[in-house]
NUMARMI-195270 format. One record per residue (C-alpha): residue in one letter; z, x, y; residue number from 1. Coordinates in steps of 0.02 Angstrom, whole numbers, plus 50000, padded with zeros to 5 digits. Example, Ala and Ser with C-alpha at 12.3 -4.5 7.8 and 13.67 -1.06 7.14 Angstrom:
# residues 2
A;50390;50615;49775;1
S;50357;50684;49947;2
***
This chain:
# residues 433
X;54980;54349;56890;1
X;54944;54517;56813;2
X;55058;54623;56906;3
X;55217;54516;56885;4
X;55149;54533;56704;5
X;55169;54699;56732;6
X;55318;54703;56783;7
X;55391;54612;56640;8
X;55304;54718;56520;9
X;55401;54863;56618;10
X;55563;54776;56608;11
X;55517;54735;56417;12
X;55500;54914;56378;13
X;55652;54980;56440;14
X;55744;54829;56346;15
X;55642;54894;56174;16
X;55699;55080;56220;17
X;55898;55027;56234;18
X;55869;54930;56082;19
X;55782;55068;55977;20
X;55927;55193;56050;21
X;56038;55066;55991;22
X;55982;55009;55837;23
X;55981;55206;55775;24
X;56145;55238;55816;25
X;56210;55095;55730;26
X;56106;55153;55580;27
X;56191;55310;55583;28
X;56359;55263;55612;29
X;56364;55078;55534;30
X;56234;54969;55463;31
X;56372;55014;55303;32
X;56356;54907;55150;33
X;56471;54922;55012;34
X;56457;54845;54845;35
X;56661;54864;54749;36
X;56737;54858;54579;37
X;56926;54858;54569;38
X;57050;54814;54448;39
X;57118;54667;54537;40
X;56983;54573;54566;41
X;56864;54604;54413;42
X;56971;54649;54256;43
X;56875;54572;54155;44
X;56728;54667;54145;45
X;56828;54827;54090;46
X;56837;54867;53903;47
X;56868;55020;53805;48
X;56739;55109;53692;49
X;56786;55270;53574;50
X;56713;55362;53422;51
X;56764;55268;53257;52
X;56576;55183;53248;53
X;56520;55352;53218;54
X;56683;55402;53110;55
X;56795;55466;53227;56
X;56984;55419;53232;57
X;56985;55402;53424;58
X;57083;55242;53470;59
X;57049;55200;53635;60
X;57132;55061;53761;61
X;57105;54987;53925;62
X;57254;54904;54013;63
X;57307;54858;54163;64
X;57435;54971;54273;65
X;57482;54905;54434;66
X;57325;54917;54534;67
X;57233;55030;54406;68
X;57157;54995;54229;69
X;57208;55118;54132;70
X;57108;55211;53997;71
X;57208;55290;53853;72
X;57162;55393;53704;73
X;57191;55541;53603;74
X;57045;55658;53554;75
X;57048;55699;53370;76
X;56896;55810;53319;77
X;56952;55810;53124;78
X;56849;55667;53064;79
X;56693;55686;53212;80
X;56651;55852;53289;81
X;56626;55748;53447;82
X;56770;55645;53480;83
X;56790;55522;53660;84
X;56839;55382;53713;85
X;56774;55298;53882;86
X;56795;55134;53997;87
X;56652;55032;54017;88
X;56627;54927;54164;89
X;56517;54768;54140;90
X;56446;54762;54330;91
X;56305;54649;54287;92
X;56232;54532;54127;93
X;56091;54625;54086;94
X;55947;54609;54093;95
X;55985;54550;54279;96
X;56071;54695;54347;97
X;56102;54767;54521;98
X;55999;54865;54610;99
X;56091;55038;54667;100
X;55914;55115;54721;101
X;55944;55070;54906;102
X;56112;55159;54913;103
X;56167;55331;54920;104
X;56324;55361;54864;105
X;56461;55321;54739;106
X;56652;55325;54780;107
X;56797;55301;54638;108
X;56976;55323;54672;109
X;57053;55379;54489;110
X;57192;55460;54402;111
X;57168;55581;54284;112
X;57283;55663;54157;113
X;57202;55762;54037;114
X;57266;55935;53907;115
X;57157;56051;54015;116
X;57031;56031;54141;117
X;56997;55895;54285;118
X;56821;55843;54213;119
X;56734;55685;54171;120
X;56568;55600;54138;121
X;56486;55460;54213;122
X;56355;55336;54160;123
X;56279;55223;54244;124
X;56161;55109;54140;125
X;55984;55050;54194;126
X;55907;54894;54104;127
X;55703;54939;54091;128
X;55608;54808;54011;129
X;55475;54934;53958;130
X;55588;54991;53818;131
X;55779;54878;53838;132
X;55838;54762;53743;133
X;55986;54650;53742;134
X;56009;54669;53564;135
X;56020;54840;53558;136
X;56162;54917;53709;137
X;56107;55094;53675;138
X;55927;55030;53734;139
X;56012;55029;53927;140
X;55940;55212;53991;141
X;56085;55320;54015;142
X;56101;55423;54187;143
X;56234;55533;54206;144
X;56315;55663;54288;145
X;56481;55767;54249;146
X;56592;55785;54402;147
X;56774;55877;54430;148
X;56892;55752;54505;149
X;57018;55796;54638;150
X;57200;55805;54612;151
X;57201;55666;54750;152
X;57070;55574;54635;153
X;56956;55512;54792;154
X;56784;55577;54721;155
X;56593;55536;54810;156
X;56453;55561;54723;157
X;56277;55560;54791;158
X;56173;55449;54698;159
X;56037;55563;54679;160
X;56135;55704;54589;161
X;56125;55571;54427;162
X;56012;55629;54316;163
X;55928;55521;54137;164
X;56020;55615;54013;165
X;55920;55728;53874;166
X;55980;55688;53718;167
X;55976;55491;53754;168
X;55779;55528;53791;169
X;55763;55630;53621;170
X;55890;55484;53530;171
X;55785;55340;53600;172
X;55618;55413;53575;173
X;55565;55386;53760;174
X;55398;55419;53820;175
X;55374;55541;53943;176
X;55305;55426;54098;177
X;55463;55312;54072;178
X;55588;55461;54056;179
X;55607;55450;54263;180
X;55810;55419;54355;181
X;55793;55244;54404;182
X;55950;55135;54458;183
X;55867;54994;54518;184
X;55939;54892;54368;185
X;56108;54945;54325;186
X;56210;54830;54205;187
X;56344;54934;54164;188
X;56454;55106;54232;189
X;56537;55203;54090;190
X;56685;55328;54153;191
X;56706;55466;53973;192
X;56799;55616;53937;193
X;56686;55773;53950;194
X;56559;55854;53869;195
X;56679;55992;53829;196
X;56788;55934;53691;197
X;56980;55979;53709;198
X;57092;55878;53594;199
X;57244;55787;53636;200
X;57290;55645;53763;201
X;57172;55587;53911;202
X;57218;55462;54043;203
X;57099;55384;54171;204
X;57169;55258;54298;205
X;57033;55161;54372;206
X;57103;55117;54550;207
X;56922;55075;54624;208
X;56718;55079;54612;209
X;56624;55070;54773;210
X;56432;55119;54797;211
X;56379;55120;54964;212
X;56231;55140;55076;213
X;56132;55067;55226;214
X;56080;54902;55236;215
X;55900;54972;55306;216
X;55896;55148;55275;217
X;55846;55243;55418;218
X;55639;55240;55352;219
X;55657;55054;55340;220
X;55733;55046;55516;221
X;55600;55184;55594;222
X;55469;55074;55516;223
X;55511;54920;55601;224
X;55535;54999;55770;225
X;55349;55087;55756;226
X;55288;54901;55735;227
X;55370;54823;55851;228
X;55321;54966;55994;229
X;55144;54937;55891;230
X;55131;54751;55956;231
X;55203;54797;56110;232
X;55072;54917;56165;233
X;54933;54802;56086;234
X;55013;54673;56227;235
X;55001;54810;56356;236
X;54852;54855;56308;237
X;54762;54685;56324;238
X;54860;54658;56494;239
X;54755;54827;56579;240
X;54596;54776;56499;241
X;54632;54603;56598;242
X;54673;54691;56741;243
X;54514;54816;56731;244
X;54393;54692;56691;245
X;54450;54606;56871;246
X;54441;54749;56954;247
X;54265;54837;56924;248
X;54303;55008;57043;249
X;54425;55052;56896;250
X;54298;55016;56761;251
X;54269;55221;56738;252
X;54453;55249;56727;253
X;54461;55103;56582;254
X;54332;55195;56481;255
X;54421;55347;56523;256
X;54561;55273;56447;257
X;54498;55197;56286;258
X;54440;55360;56237;259
X;54593;55436;56256;260
X;54666;55318;56143;261
X;54566;55336;56014;262
X;54557;55525;56001;263
X;54745;55496;56005;264
X;54722;55379;55851;265
X;54596;55482;55759;266
X;54732;55650;55785;267
X;54861;55523;55702;268
X;54753;55467;55560;269
X;54718;55639;55507;270
X;54892;55692;55528;271
X;54947;55550;55422;272
X;54799;55574;55282;273
X;54866;55771;55264;274
X;55057;55690;55256;275
X;54985;55560;55122;276
X;54894;55695;55024;277
X;54984;55852;55045;278
X;55184;55902;54984;279
X;55276;55936;55138;280
X;55368;56081;55064;281
X;55242;56173;55013;282
X;55082;56124;55062;283
X;55024;56106;54876;284
X;54939;55922;54842;285
X;55039;55795;54808;286
X;55009;55673;54633;287
X;54911;55565;54791;288
X;54806;55693;54825;289
X;54789;55759;54646;290
X;54712;55582;54631;291
X;54577;55617;54786;292
X;54537;55780;54681;293
X;54498;55698;54524;294
X;54380;55554;54587;295
X;54277;55718;54635;296
X;54276;55816;54454;297
X;54325;55644;54341;298
X;54155;55571;54318;299
X;54147;55494;54152;300
X;54093;55626;54026;301
X;53968;55698;54122;302
X;53934;55892;54127;303
X;54044;55918;54287;304
X;54214;55881;54183;305
X;54185;55978;54037;306
X;54331;56116;54007;307
X;54443;56043;54112;308
X;54604;56124;54094;309
X;54761;56104;54155;310
X;54918;56211;54185;311
X;55089;56186;54190;312
X;55186;56312;54261;313
X;55366;56301;54307;314
X;55512;56417;54369;315
X;55643;56484;54224;316
X;55829;56426;54277;317
X;55778;56361;54447;318
X;55917;56244;54484;319
X;56034;56407;54450;320
X;55969;56461;54632;321
X;56005;56307;54717;322
X;56185;56325;54635;323
X;56196;56506;54689;324
X;56101;56517;54859;325
X;56097;56353;54928;326
X;55948;56223;54936;327
X;55893;56314;55076;328
X;55842;56483;54965;329
X;55795;56354;54832;330
X;55641;56300;54976;331
X;55604;56473;55011;332
X;55595;56512;54834;333
X;55467;56364;54777;334
X;55361;56401;54952;335
X;55345;56598;54904;336
X;55321;56517;54715;337
X;55166;56428;54796;338
X;55103;56546;54893;339
X;55090;56661;54726;340
X;55020;56545;54638;341
X;54872;56474;54777;342
X;54829;56687;54765;343
X;54790;56692;54574;344
X;54687;56533;54561;345
X;54498;56493;54600;346
X;54473;56399;54786;347
X;54375;56248;54659;348
X;54558;56238;54554;349
X;54678;56113;54627;350
X;54872;56167;54643;351
X;54986;56025;54636;352
X;55157;56011;54653;353
X;55230;55890;54498;354
X;55401;55884;54525;355
X;55535;55993;54567;356
X;55494;56163;54522;357
X;55341;56112;54423;358
X;55173;56138;54460;359
X;55028;56085;54373;360
X;54842;56176;54396;361
X;54699;56083;54376;362
X;54560;56213;54309;363
X;54359;56111;54302;364
X;54267;56184;54192;365
X;54389;56314;54119;366
X;54406;56329;53916;367
X;54527;56363;53851;368
X;54544;56550;53817;369
X;54518;56570;53996;370
X;54637;56444;54032;371
X;54769;56539;53932;372
X;54722;56713;54009;373
X;54763;56640;54183;374
X;54899;56562;54139;375
X;54981;56720;54059;376
X;54916;56824;54214;377
X;55023;56698;54335;378
X;55182;56730;54203;379
X;55168;56911;54234;380
X;55120;56912;54425;381
X;55290;56795;54447;382
X;55387;56920;54355;383
X;55332;57050;54479;384
X;55351;56977;54630;385
X;55494;57035;54756;386
X;55612;56871;54779;387
X;55725;56871;54902;388
X;55910;56933;54896;389
X;55833;57018;54745;390
X;55826;56874;54631;391
X;55731;56885;54464;392
X;55627;56746;54410;393
X;55508;56704;54281;394
X;55420;56538;54232;395
X;55341;56466;54083;396
X;55168;56396;54091;397
X;55095;56249;53954;398
X;54917;56247;53930;399
X;54799;56112;53894;400
X;54608;56087;53876;401
X;54533;55919;53891;402
X;54457;55834;53739;403
X;54284;55737;53757;404
X;54334;55563;53783;405
X;54540;55601;53822;406
X;54612;55492;53945;407
X;54686;55598;54075;408
X;54865;55555;54072;409
X;54871;55621;53870;410
X;54787;55772;53940;411
X;54944;55784;54042;412
X;55038;55748;53900;413
X;54996;55892;53797;414
X;55002;56016;53926;415
X;55198;55946;53964;416
X;55231;55976;53798;417
X;55168;56149;53780;418
X;55286;56184;53934;419
X;55412;56112;53842;420
X;55393;56216;53682;421
X;55379;56369;53790;422
X;55556;56339;53877;423
X;55632;56275;53697;424
X;55524;56440;53602;425
X;55656;56558;53742;426
X;55544;56548;53925;427
X;55448;56660;54010;428
X;55301;56625;53901;429
X;55123;56534;53881;430
X;55105;56390;53732;431
X;54934;56318;53699;432
X;54929;56123;53686;433
***
């Protein structure tokens, strides 16, 4: 009976291997999810917006033209310095928006006639109950991108390229903790004339808008496959244990096998623990690793935390590196940036990749003047480093020291505000919060 079960499990294993390969191939070449909006099926949700409520004289209209919805307007900068017009597409009724966070890209089929250039702006407005209200349409978060429309009108934009509009954050006075880009509850899509104002006639024909992605992303599919294999492995292990119990002479082999399995699991657990706490690109701590570090340092108002200081270090104009040299060069620069920072700080300090090119340094038992000196030393070191391809780089730093009884989140905000001031004051400098 056990041998029959073993043969059955072997057949199941072969079937699972084939199924895993088929699912991975299907996920790569198929399993496509598409959400489509076009003039023929959803004409009632297109409507025009222009600058007249702001004192301008632009008059925009959205009309059906064959298989497209046509946005027409003439920009005039005499009455309002920043004239614009747009076609707003209501794709859902707030507060119940469409979750686009699991999708990969946005595809548009457009026609464009403009006085100069072929740029347009695209907004994806996300309803977030923390600050959005139904009575104030401008409270919906603005995720924007500005792109060039090809001559053939076929435009594909990865959704990860969208960024929260800085002007909207300022106008709506959004706190830092809510300033991240989210596309989990999108109710409106807007197609707008470009930032650079060029007066004249604009016509934008919107034929179709599609959001594309996978029904299951690769991570979800791999997690499902791993779970199935774990269940299968556990069933196999159980059967092996039954067989070994029936065969006393194989008991020593059984114990050896169990020890090997436990060793493998321990190595895997250690590897996973490292991956959870450290940034895979730079080797610096991530936010989960910062939490573990603070559990050791942050003990109420004990002397252990006295004088804790934070430094935000951010590479100036880092986006230009990705734009000019590619993301591979950007990754190499971030790795070298991390090495320079690690060489300058103490072993007792924590180096954390906060996001993108922004790094946080936590310095226990460090007063403000010492932290400021460290920040300036880091700034000077970065300016003297020999970067790849002869790139010249500088960094800006924001420094803050914890006040008695102050929450860590408040300390983060003060250090971040100091970094913002350093950027606003010309970069390559240190500001104290």
